[in-house]
Residue frames as qw, qx, qy, qz and C-alpha x, y, z in Angstrom:
[[0.591, -0.169, 0.678, 0.404, 223.53, 72.17, -55.07],
 [0.382, 0.581, -0.303, -0.652, 223.94, 72.86, -58.77],
 [0.922, 0.267, 0.222, -0.169, 222.85, 70.33, -61.36],
 [0.189, -0.587, 0.709, 0.342, 225.78, 68.34, -62.76],
 [0.830, 0.389, -0.093, -0.388, 224.87, 66.75, -66.08],
 [0.407, 0.546, -0.732, 0.013, 228.22, 64.97, -66.28],
 [0.248, -0.237, 0.850, -0.399, 227.25, 62.82, -63.29],
 [0.724, 0.195, 0.314, -0.583, 223.99, 61.61, -64.82],
 [0.016, 0.192, -0.907, -0.373, 223.64, 58.23, -66.53],
 [0.100, -0.424, -0.893, -0.116, 219.99, 57.43, -65.76],
 [0.245, -0.142, 0.052, -0.958, 216.87, 59.61, -65.63],
 [0.066, -0.400, -0.904, 0.134, 213.76, 58.64, -63.67],
 [0.217, -0.274, -0.213, -0.912, 210.45, 60.41, -64.12],
 [0.310, 0.229, 0.683, -0.621, 207.52, 60.71, -61.77],
 [0.141, 0.363, 0.837, 0.384, 204.25, 59.84, -63.47],
 [0.062, -0.793, -0.598, -0.099, 201.18, 61.75, -62.27],
 [0.094, -0.962, -0.087, 0.242, 201.49, 65.55, -62.70],
 [0.326, -0.615, 0.505, 0.510, 204.89, 65.09, -64.35],
 [0.160, -0.057, 0.818, 0.549, 204.21, 62.95, -67.43],
 [0.127, -0.501, -0.753, -0.408, 200.42, 62.94, -67.42],
 [0.147, -0.318, 0.087, -0.932, 197.95, 65.64, -66.37],
 [0.139, -0.315, -0.886, 0.311, 195.94, 64.67, -63.29],
 [0.224, 0.285, 0.206, -0.909, 193.88, 67.85, -63.61],
 [0.396, 0.032, -0.641, -0.657, 192.06, 66.05, -66.42],
 [0.189, -0.254, -0.928, 0.196, 190.40, 63.91, -63.76],
 [0.188, 0.291, 0.335, -0.876, 188.21, 66.94, -63.08],
 [0.426, 0.118, -0.482, -0.757, 186.34, 66.23, -66.30],
 [0.397, -0.169, -0.899, -0.076, 185.11, 62.91, -64.90],
 [0.109, -0.374, -0.665, 0.637, 183.66, 64.76, -61.92],
 [0.135, 0.123, -0.110, -0.977, 182.08, 67.54, -63.96],
 [0.434, -0.196, -0.662, -0.579, 179.16, 65.39, -65.15],
 [0.577, -0.410, -0.705, 0.047, 178.28, 64.39, -61.59],
 [0.426, -0.506, -0.379, 0.647, 179.31, 67.32, -59.36],
 [0.148, 0.947, 0.285, 0.000, 178.07, 70.92, -59.57],
 [0.049, 0.933, -0.354, 0.052, 181.48, 72.38, -58.71],
 [0.973, 0.055, -0.165, 0.153, 184.17, 69.76, -59.45],
 [0.400, 0.679, -0.395, 0.472, 187.28, 71.85, -58.75],
 [0.352, -0.613, 0.516, -0.483, 187.27, 71.80, -54.93],
 [0.952, -0.115, 0.215, -0.188, 186.37, 68.11, -54.95],
 [0.839, 0.456, -0.184, 0.233, 189.21, 67.36, -57.35],
 [0.174, 0.714, -0.466, 0.493, 191.73, 69.37, -55.33],
 [0.610, -0.486, 0.468, -0.416, 190.77, 67.70, -52.05],
 [0.989, 0.120, 0.052, -0.075, 190.84, 64.29, -53.73],
 [0.684, 0.548, -0.323, 0.357, 194.39, 64.81, -54.98],
 [0.086, -0.682, 0.490, -0.536, 195.62, 66.31, -51.70],
 [0.784, -0.352, 0.365, -0.359, 194.16, 63.54, -49.56],
 [0.957, 0.263, -0.120, 0.036, 195.55, 60.89, -51.89],
 [0.490, 0.569, -0.458, 0.475, 199.09, 62.15, -51.30],
 [0.356, -0.576, 0.457, -0.577, 198.51, 62.66, -47.59],
 [0.942, -0.166, 0.122, -0.264, 197.27, 59.09, -47.20],
 [0.854, 0.347, -0.302, 0.241, 200.43, 57.72, -48.80],
 [0.217, 0.586, -0.505, 0.596, 202.68, 59.65, -46.41],
 [0.617, -0.431, 0.377, -0.539, 200.67, 58.63, -43.36],
 [0.987, 0.055, -0.080, -0.127, 200.72, 55.01, -44.56],
 [0.597, 0.503, -0.492, 0.386, 204.52, 55.14, -44.62],
 [0.071, -0.511, 0.550, -0.657, 204.59, 56.09, -40.95],
 [0.645, -0.210, 0.472, -0.563, 201.95, 53.74, -39.56],
 [0.118, -0.170, 0.959, 0.191, 202.67, 50.70, -41.75],
 [0.540, 0.445, 0.555, -0.450, 199.27, 50.85, -43.46],
 [0.023, 0.325, -0.637, -0.699, 200.32, 50.23, -47.05],
 [0.640, 0.441, 0.618, -0.119, 197.76, 49.50, -49.72],
 [0.495, 0.255, 0.494, 0.667, 198.14, 49.92, -53.49],
 [0.053, -0.181, 0.009, 0.982, 197.91, 53.48, -54.73],
 [0.281, -0.294, -0.621, -0.670, 194.69, 52.79, -56.63],
 [0.470, -0.562, -0.676, 0.077, 193.03, 51.93, -53.30],
 [0.305, -0.374, -0.258, 0.837, 194.51, 55.02, -51.67],
 [0.068, -0.035, -0.346, -0.935, 193.04, 57.02, -54.52],
 [0.383, -0.451, -0.725, -0.354, 189.66, 55.34, -54.02],
 [0.430, -0.558, -0.561, 0.435, 189.63, 56.23, -50.30],
 [0.200, -0.270, -0.024, 0.942, 190.68, 59.80, -51.04],
 [0.185, -0.238, -0.536, -0.789, 187.93, 60.21, -53.63],
 [0.424, -0.555, -0.712, -0.066, 185.35, 58.94, -51.16],
 [0.361, -0.499, -0.374, 0.694, 186.53, 61.46, -48.56],
 [0.069, -0.093, 0.214, 0.970, 186.43, 64.34, -51.04],
 [0.304, -0.381, -0.648, -0.585, 182.90, 63.44, -52.11],
 [0.463, -0.574, -0.643, 0.206, 181.74, 63.06, -48.50],
 [0.327, -0.351, -0.211, 0.852, 183.34, 66.36, -47.51],
 [0.126, 0.093, -0.256, -0.954, 181.36, 68.16, -50.22],
 [0.532, 0.240, 0.528, -0.617, 178.10, 66.31, -49.61],
 [0.544, 0.378, -0.507, -0.551, 178.15, 64.38, -52.90],
 [0.697, -0.083, 0.672, -0.239, 176.50, 60.97, -52.89],
 [0.523, 0.472, -0.555, -0.442, 177.54, 58.73, -55.79],
 [0.981, -0.052, 0.066, -0.175, 177.04, 55.03, -56.39],
 [0.671, -0.428, 0.522, 0.308, 179.97, 52.62, -56.35],
 [0.687, 0.425, 0.463, 0.365, 179.74, 52.27, -60.13],
 [0.210, 0.956, 0.073, 0.194, 179.94, 56.04, -60.56],
 [0.420, -0.818, 0.373, 0.125, 182.97, 56.22, -58.27],
 [0.756, -0.097, 0.547, 0.346, 184.65, 53.43, -60.24],
 [0.553, 0.704, 0.323, 0.307, 184.02, 55.31, -63.48],
 [0.046, -0.985, 0.152, -0.072, 185.70, 58.41, -62.05],
 [0.613, -0.583, 0.496, 0.194, 188.67, 56.40, -60.78],
 [0.810, 0.261, 0.447, 0.277, 189.06, 54.74, -64.17],
 [0.323, 0.945, -0.033, 0.046, 190.08, 58.11, -65.61],
 [0.395, -0.758, 0.493, 0.161, 193.51, 57.51, -64.04],
 [0.728, 0.009, 0.618, 0.297, 194.07, 54.85, -66.69],
 [0.496, 0.594, 0.464, 0.432, 193.52, 57.36, -69.50],
 [0.192, -0.851, -0.077, 0.482, 195.09, 60.66, -68.42],
 [0.565, 0.814, 0.007, 0.134, 196.38, 62.98, -71.12],
 [0.758, -0.134, 0.021, 0.638, 200.14, 63.13, -71.60],
 [0.072, -0.847, 0.028, 0.525, 201.74, 66.60, -71.48],
 [0.688, 0.723, 0.020, -0.068, 202.70, 67.77, -74.99],
 [0.131, 0.823, -0.552, 0.023, 206.45, 67.96, -74.31],
 [0.744, -0.397, 0.523, -0.126, 206.81, 64.45, -72.90],
 [0.929, 0.245, 0.263, 0.092, 207.23, 62.15, -75.90],
 [0.577, 0.747, -0.141, 0.300, 209.67, 64.27, -77.89],
 [0.163, -0.825, 0.453, -0.297, 211.72, 65.27, -74.86],
 [0.795, -0.344, 0.495, -0.069, 212.10, 61.74, -73.50],
 [0.879, 0.418, 0.147, 0.177, 213.08, 60.59, -76.97],
 [0.309, 0.847, -0.295, 0.315, 215.77, 63.27, -77.07],
 [0.451, -0.680, 0.523, -0.245, 217.06, 62.24, -73.64],
 [0.914, -0.044, 0.404, -0.003, 217.08, 58.56, -74.58],
 [0.765, 0.601, 0.029, 0.230, 218.79, 59.24, -77.91],
 [0.064, 0.868, -0.401, 0.286, 221.47, 61.20, -76.04],
 [0.532, 0.289, -0.759, 0.239, 222.40, 57.95, -74.29],
 [0.258, -0.262, 0.612, -0.700, 220.47, 58.08, -71.03],
 [0.239, -0.274, -0.930, -0.058, 218.37, 55.20, -69.72],
 [0.341, -0.244, 0.046, -0.907, 214.87, 56.44, -68.88],
 [0.251, -0.274, -0.916, 0.150, 212.49, 54.97, -66.31],
 [0.429, -0.604, -0.172, -0.649, 209.24, 55.87, -64.59],
 [0.316, -0.046, -0.768, 0.556, 209.44, 55.89, -60.78],
 [0.391, -0.383, -0.235, -0.803, 205.97, 56.24, -59.31],
 [0.387, -0.100, 0.666, -0.630, 203.64, 55.71, -56.39],
 [0.754, 0.183, -0.168, -0.608, 201.24, 54.12, -58.88],
 [0.736, -0.158, 0.655, -0.064, 200.74, 50.38, -58.69],
 [0.321, -0.188, 0.754, 0.542, 201.90, 48.30, -61.70],
 [0.321, 0.560, 0.747, 0.160, 198.48, 48.09, -63.37],
 [0.080, 0.928, 0.191, -0.310, 198.11, 51.87, -63.25],
 [0.203, -0.671, 0.464, 0.542, 201.59, 52.38, -64.66],
 [0.412, 0.098, 0.810, 0.405, 201.07, 49.87, -67.46],
 [0.275, 0.752, 0.593, 0.090, 197.94, 51.67, -68.63],
 [0.075, -0.909, 0.019, 0.409, 199.50, 55.12, -68.17],
 [0.310, -0.461, 0.610, 0.564, 202.54, 54.24, -70.28],
 [0.366, 0.309, 0.805, 0.351, 200.42, 52.59, -72.97],
 [0.175, 0.862, 0.470, -0.072, 197.93, 55.47, -73.17],
 [0.119, -0.879, 0.179, 0.426, 200.75, 58.03, -73.26],
 [0.840, 0.527, -0.002, 0.126, 202.47, 55.97, -76.01],
 [0.017, 0.857, -0.496, 0.141, 205.88, 56.13, -74.33],
 [0.921, -0.276, 0.274, -0.025, 206.53, 52.46, -73.65],
 [0.849, 0.400, 0.019, 0.345, 209.11, 52.30, -76.46],
 [0.201, 0.805, -0.254, 0.498, 211.04, 55.18, -74.86],
 [0.535, -0.656, 0.382, -0.372, 211.38, 53.64, -71.40],
 [0.254, 0.335, -0.900, 0.119, 213.56, 50.88, -70.02],
 [0.372, -0.339, -0.857, 0.113, 210.94, 50.02, -67.41],
 [0.379, -0.678, -0.053, -0.628, 208.54, 51.32, -64.78],
 [0.371, 0.041, -0.755, 0.539, 209.31, 51.13, -61.06],
 [0.480, -0.607, -0.367, -0.516, 206.40, 51.07, -58.62],
 [0.279, -0.508, 0.521, -0.627, 206.13, 51.83, -54.93],
 [0.916, -0.136, -0.017, -0.376, 204.25, 48.54, -54.78],
 [0.784, 0.323, -0.493, 0.197, 207.56, 46.71, -55.15],
 [0.356, 0.186, -0.631, 0.664, 208.76, 47.88, -51.72],
 [0.378, -0.679, -0.627, -0.048, 205.38, 48.78, -50.19],
 [0.340, -0.579, -0.201, 0.713, 206.56, 52.29, -49.43],
 [0.339, 0.851, 0.352, 0.192, 205.51, 55.57, -51.00],
 [0.389, 0.435, -0.075, 0.808, 207.41, 58.74, -51.80],
 [0.342, 0.821, -0.435, 0.141, 209.24, 60.45, -50.22],
 [0.860, -0.435, 0.265, 0.014, 210.45, 57.33, -48.36],
 [0.036, -0.742, 0.619, 0.255, 214.17, 56.89, -48.94],
 [0.561, -0.121, 0.815, 0.083, 213.88, 53.15, -49.53],
 [0.672, 0.622, 0.384, -0.118, 211.85, 53.70, -52.71],
 [0.327, 0.889, -0.293, -0.126, 214.57, 55.81, -54.33],
 [0.281, -0.550, 0.784, 0.066, 217.26, 53.36, -53.22],
 [0.699, 0.206, 0.682, -0.058, 215.18, 50.55, -54.68],
 [0.585, 0.793, 0.075, -0.150, 215.03, 52.46, -57.97],
 [0.052, 0.793, -0.594, -0.126, 218.82, 52.71, -58.02],
 [0.483, -0.233, 0.844, 0.004, 219.08, 48.96, -57.48],
 [0.695, 0.472, 0.523, -0.147, 216.46, 48.20, -60.14],
 [0.502, 0.853, -0.095, -0.104, 218.19, 50.37, -62.72],
 [0.892, -0.022, 0.025, 0.451, 221.64, 49.09, -61.78],
 [0.307, 0.729, -0.032, 0.611, 222.78, 52.69, -61.38],
 [0.394, -0.156, -0.485, 0.765, 224.72, 54.31, -58.52],
 [0.041, -0.792, -0.585, 0.170, 222.16, 56.54, -56.85],
 [0.160, -0.727, 0.032, 0.667, 224.25, 59.68, -57.36],
 [0.146, -0.130, 0.648, 0.736, 224.18, 59.08, -61.13],
 [0.062, 0.573, 0.796, 0.184, 220.37, 59.33, -61.28],
 [0.124, -0.018, 0.030, -0.992, 218.46, 62.52, -62.04],
 [0.046, 0.484, 0.867, -0.112, 214.88, 62.25, -60.83],
 [0.081, -0.163, -0.263, -0.947, 212.30, 64.51, -62.47],
 [0.133, -0.543, -0.816, 0.147, 209.05, 65.45, -60.75],
 [0.100, -0.614, -0.226, -0.750, 206.46, 68.20, -60.58],
 [0.663, -0.674, -0.297, -0.137, 205.90, 67.39, -56.88],
 [0.001, -0.807, 0.443, -0.391, 208.10, 69.21, -54.39],
 [0.732, -0.468, 0.442, -0.223, 208.00, 66.34, -51.88],
 [0.956, 0.226, 0.145, 0.122, 209.21, 63.93, -54.57],
 [0.469, 0.747, -0.268, 0.388, 212.09, 66.20, -55.58],
 [0.315, -0.723, 0.475, -0.389, 213.10, 66.54, -51.93],
 [0.912, -0.214, 0.324, -0.130, 212.81, 62.80, -51.33],
 [0.870, 0.433, -0.032, 0.235, 215.01, 62.01, -54.30],
 [0.249, 0.784, -0.365, 0.437, 217.66, 64.52, -53.26],
 [0.518, -0.617, 0.473, -0.358, 217.77, 63.28, -49.68],
 [0.967, -0.023, 0.252, -0.015, 218.19, 59.72, -50.96],
 [0.542, -0.429, 0.482, 0.538, 221.21, 60.81, -53.02],
 [0.516, 0.522, 0.542, 0.409, 219.78, 61.54, -56.48],
 [0.086, -0.073, 0.100, 0.989, 219.86, 64.86, -58.26],
 [0.213, 0.597, 0.702, -0.325, 216.42, 66.44, -58.03],
 [0.069, 0.086, 0.442, 0.890, 214.89, 68.08, -61.10],
 [0.265, 0.492, 0.569, -0.603, 211.68, 70.05, -60.64],
 [0.149, 0.345, 0.678, 0.632, 209.32, 70.12, -63.63],
 [0.027, 0.533, 0.430, -0.729, 207.55, 73.45, -63.19],
 [0.213, 0.398, 0.653, 0.608, 205.19, 73.93, -66.13],
 [0.147, -0.827, -0.524, -0.140, 202.90, 76.29, -64.20],
 [0.242, 0.566, -0.194, 0.764, 205.48, 78.74, -62.88],
 [0.651, -0.688, -0.280, -0.156, 204.57, 77.97, -59.27],
 [0.112, -0.800, 0.487, -0.332, 206.70, 79.17, -56.35],
 [0.613, 0.141, -0.746, 0.218, 209.01, 76.62, -54.77],
 [0.687, -0.645, -0.331, -0.049, 208.31, 75.52, -51.21],
 [0.037, 0.801, -0.414, 0.430, 210.35, 77.55, -48.68],
 [0.846, -0.418, 0.272, -0.187, 211.54, 74.35, -47.02],
 [0.797, -0.305, 0.476, 0.215, 214.91, 72.62, -46.88],
 [0.335, -0.395, 0.573, 0.636, 216.73, 74.04, -49.85],
 [0.513, 0.562, -0.186, -0.622, 216.31, 74.36, -53.59],
 [0.938, 0.261, 0.226, -0.001, 216.09, 71.71, -56.33],
 [0.590, -0.279, 0.448, 0.611, 219.29, 70.90, -58.18],
 [0.064, 0.006, 0.539, 0.840, 217.53, 72.07, -61.34],
 [0.403, 0.536, 0.530, -0.518, 214.17, 73.59, -62.26],
 [0.137, 0.014, 0.686, 0.714, 212.85, 73.25, -65.81],
 [0.464, 0.257, 0.102, -0.841, 209.78, 74.68, -67.50],
 [0.890, 0.263, -0.118, -0.354, 209.45, 71.72, -69.85],
 [0.889, -0.216, 0.361, 0.179, 211.21, 68.40, -70.26],
 [0.679, 0.646, 0.028, 0.348, 212.91, 69.87, -73.33],
 [0.097, -0.899, 0.332, -0.268, 214.85, 72.15, -70.96],
 [0.751, -0.450, 0.483, 0.006, 216.18, 69.04, -69.23],
 [0.872, 0.337, 0.259, 0.243, 217.09, 67.51, -72.60],
 [0.343, 0.872, -0.152, 0.313, 219.05, 70.70, -73.37],
 [0.422, -0.773, 0.443, -0.165, 220.91, 70.45, -70.06],
 [0.846, -0.195, 0.490, 0.076, 221.81, 66.81, -70.65],
 [0.761, 0.608, 0.111, 0.196, 222.85, 67.44, -74.24]]
């Protein structure tokens, strides 16, 4: 499918990896782990895997707790023994992740062009509140929408349908923007237009079709909507 800007009235944005840089969490590991990169990568991968398994076996818990369990597994897998306080300090980084440099100006452009902008995220409300405040984008957003509200994580269809209901927008008038392929696919299968934010020039997954639109920065999306 080709992106149709004329159909869009609302834009939803994923949070982690799309608006804020989760790779920065590596810095919190660096002071405590000899080689933080493999630990960080396993932590992030397991965190997403846990959410998808939870959808299937009805084992929901807030994303912050999923993230805690995933961090523990990553540390255990690499033979790293940290105290509970140290683990909490690492997890706390998720409340202070750096915003990507294109985010504020691009969302402002999209909002000023007449589109309502929301965050749609696996993050629980407390995480999203701190993310939005730290990124200084609260004045640009109508609201944040959390998986916690329906106790289902991406790419579950009910989360995207819930977002449509929360925004008061027909689902086919929403463009959902994400750096995560599974999130783009989930949004498209629920009836939204899927926009892939590909800042790193990574190959798309050879699975079930292409995104409606791929952008290098959020400014490219603002150009499309303009």
